[in-house]
C-alpha positions in Angstrom: 31.5 -2.5 -10.2 27.6 -1.2 -10.4 26.2 -4.5 -8.5 28.9 -4.2 -6.1 28.1 -1.1 -5.4 24.6 -1.7 -4.8 25.7 -4.6 -2.6 27.2 -1.7 -0.1 24.9 0.2 -0.4 21.8 -2.5 0.6 24.2 -3.4 3.6 23.8 -7.0 2.2 26.2 -9.7 1.3 24.2 -10.7 -1.9 24.6 -8.7 -4.7 21.8 -6.1 -5.0 19.3 -4.9 -7.7 16.2 -5.7 -9.4 17.2 -7.9 -12.2 19.3 -10.4 -9.4 17.6 -13.8 -9.1 16.8 -12.9 -5.3 14.5 -10.2 -6.1 12.6 -12.0 -9.3 11.6 -13.9 -6.5 10.6 -11.3 -4.2 8.7 -9.6 -7.2 7.1 -13.6 -7.7 5.9 -14.0 -4.2 4.4 -10.3 -4.4 2.8 -11.4 -7.7 1.0 -14.0 -6.5 0.1 -12.8 -2.8 -1.7 -9.9 -4.4 -3.4 -11.8 -6.6 -4.7 -13.6 -4.3 -5.8 -10.5 -1.7 -7.1 -9.0 -5.5 -9.4 -12.4 -5.4 -10.2 -12.1 -2.2 -11.0 -8.6 -1.9 -13.5 -9.1 -4.4 -14.7 -12.4 -3.2 -15.5 -11.3 0.5 -18.0 -8.6 -0.1 -19.6 -10.8 -3.1 -20.1 -13.6 -0.2 -21.3 -11.2 2.6 -24.0 -9.4 -0.1 -25.2 -13.0 -1.5 -25.4 -14.7 1.9 -26.9 -11.7 4.2 -28.1 -8.9 2.1 -27.7 -6.8 4.8 -25.9 -3.5 4.6 -24.8 -3.6 8.2 -23.2 -6.6 7.8 -21.0 -6.0 5.0 -20.1 -2.7 6.9 -19.0 -4.7 9.8 -17.1 -7.2 7.8 -15.5 -4.4 6.0 -14.1 -2.6 9.7 -12.8 -5.6 10.7 -10.6 -5.9 7.9 -9.5 -2.2 8.1 -9.2 -1.8 11.8 -6.0 -3.8 12.6 -3.8 -0.9 10.5 -5.0 1.4 13.3 -4.5 -1.1 16.3 -1.4 -2.9 15.4 0.8 -1.5 12.7 2.8 1.0 14.8 4.1 -2.7 17.2 4.3 -4.6 13.8 6.5 -2.3 12.4 8.8 -2.6 15.3 9.0 -5.8 15.8 10.0 -6.4 12.2 12.5 -4.5 12.3 14.0 -7.2 15.5 13.2 -10.1 13.0 14.3 -11.8 9.5 12.1 -10.5 6.9 12.1 -13.0 4.9 10.8 -14.9 8.0 8.0 -12.8 9.4 6.7 -12.8 5.9 6.9 -16.7 5.7 5.1 -17.2 8.7 2.6 -14.5 8.5 1.8 -15.7 4.6 1.6 -19.6 6.0 -0.3 -18.8 8.8 -2.9 -16.8 6.8 -2.8 -20.0 4.2 -4.4 -22.0 7.0 -6.8 -19.4 8.4 -8.2 -19.2 4.8 -8.3 -23.3 4.6 -10.4 -22.6 7.8 -12.5 -20.2 6.2 -13.1 -22.9 3.2 -14.0 -25.5 5.5 -16.5 -22.8 7.3 -18.3 -22.1 3.9 -18.3 -26.2 2.9 -20.0 -26.4 6.0 -22.2 -23.5 6.1 -21.1 -22.4 8.9 -19.7 -19.4 7.9 -21.7 -17.0 10.0 -21.1 -12.8 10.1 -18.8 -12.9 13.3 -16.6 -15.6 11.3 -16.4 -13.5 8.5 -15.5 -10.8 10.9 -12.8 -12.6 12.9 -11.5 -14.0 9.3 -11.0 -10.8 7.9 -10.0 -8.7 11.0 -7.1 -11.9 12.0 -6.2 -12.2 8.6 -5.0 -8.5 7.8 -3.2 -8.7 11.6 -0.9 -10.8 9.1 -0.7 -7.9 6.8 0.4 -5.6 9.0 3.9 -7.4 10.0 3.5 -8.8 6.1 3.9 -5.4 4.5 6.9 -3.9 6.3 9.1 -6.9 6.5 8.5 -6.4 2.7 9.5 -3.3 2.2 12.1 -4.0 3.9 13.5 -7.1 2.1 12.4 -4.4 -0.9 15.7 -2.1 -0.3 18.0 -4.7 0.8 17.5 -6.8 -2.4 17.1 -3.9 -4.9 19.8 -1.6 -3.4 18.7 2.5 -2.9 19.9 3.3 -6.2 17.4 1.7 -7.7 14.5 2.4 -5.6 12.6 3.4 -8.3 12.6 0.7 -10.7 11.7 -1.5 -7.6 9.0 0.7 -6.0 7.5 0.8 -10.1 7.6 -3.7 -10.1 5.6 -3.6 -7.3 3.0 -0.9 -7.8 2.5 -2.3 -11.1 1.7 -5.9 -10.0 -0.3 -4.4 -6.9 -2.9 -2.8 -9.2 -3.2 -5.7 -11.9 -3.5 -8.2 -9.0 -5.6 -5.8 -6.5 -7.8 -4.2 -9.3 -7.9 -5.9 -12.4 -7.4 -9.7 -12.8 -7.9 -10.8 -8.9 -11.6 -9.4 -9.1 -12.1 -10.6 -12.9 -11.4 -14.0 -11.0 -13.0 -13.8 -8.1 -16.1 -12.8 -10.0 -16.2 -16.0 -12.2 -15.2 -18.3 -9.1 -17.6 -17.4 -6.8 -20.5 -18.2 -10.0 -19.3 -21.5 -9.5 -18.7 -21.4 -6.2 -17.2 -19.0 -3.4 -15.1 -21.6 -1.6 -13.1 -21.7 -4.4 -12.3 -18.3 -4.9 -11.0 -18.3 -0.8 -9.2 -21.4 -2.1 -7.3 -19.6 -4.7 -6.5 -17.1 -2.3 -5.1 -19.8 0.6 -3.3 -21.6 -2.3 -1.5 -18.2 -3.2 0.1 -17.7 0.0 1.1 -21.2 -0.2 3.7 -20.7 -2.9 4.4 -16.6 -2.2 5.8 -18.2 1.2 7.5 -21.0 -0.7 9.6 -18.3 -2.5 9.9 -15.9 0.4 12.0 -19.1 2.0 14.6 -19.1 -0.4 15.4 -15.5 0.0 19.0 -14.1 1.7 18.7 -13.9 4.7 19.7 -9.7 5.4 21.5 -7.3 7.6 19.9 -6.7 11.0 20.4 -4.5 13.9 22.3 -6.3 16.7 21.5 -5.2 20.9 23.8 -6.4 23.6 22.1 -8.1 25.8 19.9 -6.0 28.3 19.8 -3.5 25.9 17.0 -3.9 23.9 14.6 -1.4 24.6 11.2 -2.2 25.5 8.5 -1.9 22.7 6.8 1.1 23.3 10.4 3.1 22.4 10.7 1.3 19.6 7.5 2.1 18.1 8.2 6.3 19.8 11.6 6.4 18.1 9.9 5.4 14.7 7.0 7.9 14.8 9.9 10.2 15.8 11.6 9.8 13.1 8.8 10.3 10.8 7.6 13.1 12.1 11.3 15.0 12.3 12.9 14.2 9.1 12.2 16.9 6.9 11.3 14.5 3.7 9.7 12.3 5.5 6.9 14.5 7.3 6.2 16.4 3.8 5.4 12.8 2.6 3.3 12.4 5.5 1.4 15.3 5.4 0.7 15.3 1.3 -0.3 11.2 2.0 -2.7 12.5 4.8 -4.3 14.5 2.4 -4.4 12.1 -1.0 -6.1 9.4 1.7 -8.6 11.1 2.3 -8.9 12.4 -1.4 -9.0 9.0 -2.8 -11.5 7.2 0.3 -14.0 10.5 -1.1 -13.7 10.2 -4.5 -14.4 6.0 -4.5 -16.5 6.2 -2.4 -18.8 8.3 -4.9 -17.9 6.9 -7.9 -20.2 4.6 -8.7 -22.8 6.9 -7.2 -22.0 9.3 -9.5 -22.2 7.0 -12.5 -25.0 6.1 -12.3 -27.4 9.1 -10.7 -25.5 11.9 -12.8 -23.8 10.0 -15.8 -26.6 7.9 -16.7 -24.5 5.2 -17.0 -26.1 1.5 -16.8 -25.0 -1.0 -13.7 -23.4 -3.1 -16.1 -21.1 -0.3 -17.5 -20.3 1.2 -13.9 -16.8 -0.7 -13.6 -15.2 0.2 -17.1 -14.7 3.8 -14.8 -12.4 1.6 -12.5 -10.9 0.0 -14.9 -9.8 3.0 -16.7 -8.5 4.4 -13.1 -6.5 1.1 -12.7 -5.1 1.8 -16.5 -4.1 4.9 -15.2 -2.5 3.8 -12.5 -0.9 1.2 -14.5 0.5 4.0 -17.1 1.7 6.3 -14.2 3.5 3.7 -12.2 5.1 2.8 -16.1 6.8 6.0 -16.8 7.5 7.9 -13.4 11.0 6.3 -13.0 12.4 7.3 -16.8 10.5 11.1 -15.8 12.1 11.4 -12.5 15.5 10.1 -14.1 14.8 13.1 -16.4 13.6 15.9 -14.5 14.3 15.1 -10.8 11.9 12.6 -8.3 10.4 16.2 -6.8 9.1 17.5 -10.2 7.5 14.6 -10.9 6.0 13.6 -7.2 4.4 17.3 -7.8 3.2 16.8 -11.5 1.8 13.3 -10.3 -0.1 15.2 -7.1 -1.2 17.8 -9.3 -2.9 14.9 -12.0 -4.7 13.7 -8.9 -6.1 17.6 -8.1 -7.0 18.2 -12.1 -8.4 14.7 -13.1 -10.6 15.0 -10.1 -12.1 18.4 -10.7 -12.2 17.2 -14.2 -14.8 14.1 -13.5 -17.2 16.0 -11.1 -17.2 19.3 -13.4 -18.9 17.8 -16.6 -21.3 15.7 -16.5 -20.5 13.9 -19.7 -19.1 10.1 -19.8 -15.9 10.8 -21.9 -15.4 13.5 -19.8 -15.5 11.6 -16.8 -13.1 8.7 -18.3 -10.9 11.4 -18.8 -10.5 12.4 -15.8 -10.3 9.3 -13.9 -7.8 8.4 -16.4 -5.6 11.0 -15.4 -6.4 10.9 -11.3 -5.1 7.3 -11.9 -2.0 8.0 -13.4 -1.2 10.6 -10.9 -2.2 8.1 -8.0 0.2 5.7 -9.6 3.1 8.2 -10.0 3.5 9.5 -6.7 3.0 5.6 -5.3 6.1 5.3 -6.7 8.3 7.8 -6.1 6.9 8.6 -2.3 7.5 5.2 -1.6 11.1 5.5 -3.1 11.9 8.7 -1.2 10.6 7.3 2.1 12.5 4.2 1.9 15.8 6.3 0.8 15.0 8.8 3.7 14.7 6.3 6.3 17.6 4.9 8.2 17.9 0.7 7.2 17.6 -0.5 11.2 14.3 1.8 11.4 12.4 0.2 7.9 9.7 -1.6 9.7 8.8 0.9 11.8 8.6 3.9 9.4 6.9 1.9 6.7 4.3 0.0 9.3 3.0 3.9 10.6 3.4 5.4 7.1 0.8 2.7 6.1 -1.5 3.3 9.4 -2.5 6.7 8.3 -2.9 5.5 4.3 -4.8 2.5 5.6 -6.4 4.2 8.4 -7.8 7.1 7.2 -9.6 6.0 4.6 -12.9 5.6 6.7 -12.3 9.9 7.3 -12.5 10.4 3.5 -15.5 8.0 3.2 -17.5 9.4 5.8 -17.2 13.1 5.0 -17.9 12.3 1.7 -21.6 11.8 2.2 -22.8 14.1 4.5 -20.7 16.7 1.5 -22.6 15.3 -1.5 -25.9 16.0 0.6 -25.0 19.4 1.5 -23.5 20.0 -2.0 -24.2 17.6 -4.9 -22.2 14.2 -5.7 -19.8 16.8 -8.5 -19.2 19.1 -6.2 -17.9 16.6 -3.7 -15.1 15.9 -6.8 -14.6 19.6 -7.4 -13.9 20.4 -3.7 -11.5 17.4 -3.1 -9.8 18.2 -6.3 -9.3 21.7 -5.1 -8.3 20.6 -1.2 -5.2 18.7 -2.8 -4.2 21.6 -5.1 -4.1 23.9 -2.0 -1.8 21.1 0.1 0.0 20.5 -3.2 0.9 24.3 -3.2 1.5 24.9 0.4 4.3 21.9 0.2 5.5 22.1 -3.5 8.9 24.0 -2.3 9.5 21.1 0.1 8.7 18.3 -1.9 10.9 19.6 -4.5 13.7 20.4 -2.2 13.9 17.3 0.0 15.0 14.7 -3.1 16.2 11.4 -3.2 19.6 12.5 -1.6 18.9 14.4 1.2 21.0 16.7 2.8 23.3 16.1 5.3 21.2 17.5 8.0 18.7 15.3 7.5 20.9 12.6 9.6 20.8 15.2 12.6 16.6 14.5 13.0 17.3 10.7 13.5 17.2 10.6 17.8 20.3 10.0 19.4 19.1 7.2 21.5 18.1 5.3 18.0 21.6 5.8 16.4 23.6 4.9 20.0 21.2 1.6 19.8 22.1 0.6 16.1 25.1 -1.8 15.4 25.4 -3.9 12.2 24.7 -7.2 12.8 25.9 -10.3 10.0 23.0 -11.4 8.1 21.9 -14.4 9.7 18.6 -15.6 11.7 
């Protein structure tokens, strides 16, 4: 009976739930592709640094990797809402596997110049702007809306392990043997992930009568409108803007603070990052049970408070032990927030607009990272390295104080009035369609 209820809640003809075979296949595709992303995330800057010894080259490749989130996230999300998620994911994985194979050949034949690396990073992220909202839509469909806390906890667990722990460690070993090996492994993970995704069931899409398909620009604007006009989503947007700028600023200065203020040896600086990643893992594991006991709003507030207090602790006392504690607490806050904020956003988003809202949300989360990084340096020069962490922590707590009541009120079970915020022209265009290609 419970599985049947989840099937109806998801809108699919297939049983829904995180324990179903379909969801497990989706989970394995995440695990493989995120591990590959972690390998590439470490291998690409290492290769650029080793080959060029140029800060400008490193900056150019990093900028090329982030830029597509600003340029393509909104239209990509709108297009995903018109297509089958499994098809989008499989095609983008396959295309990125081919692209990565081309880079491997370029490295082997010594033609991987900086422009080639920039083009590779840019096009690969363009694919990610399609794959991410499609994965979000698939998660909601296959897990069912009543199990989104557990589904997101599993996603962010493999995200942290793949992107921050296993992937970078594997990349370090492979780059030492030969950079092409690291990128070959990345390409292989795309192939395996695509093979898993094509076995997923077809998912419910929205039918639009012939000649009534809105323009892409209209779909994009509808997504932005829904993201802002639904109160619960609007509060999440305000907090993700604050959190993104804060975390980006902290990440920018952590290594320098460890060397200059804490006096850590270079080889031990990664310990801070590992402790932060372990904090994220702990946060992702404990928040589903905590949310069931105290409510997701209370745990969201506590998670963001942990981020702010952790940052203040990190920068207030120049002791290695205190810094490790602060980083762990901040990591727990980030992990808890990521899981519950994603689940709440998915619950509040109209199913037919999951791609657009996910794309817009991701654009803010990734597109604003350069803002935090750009502000951190001048602020440190004007004050001190430790002061930046304290200022950022206070900023997070101030914004939390402003939004805490709304976070508590706009919980997982959205009140009926939330539906009024969805533009009428959007709801008129939506009509259920059988799960088919």
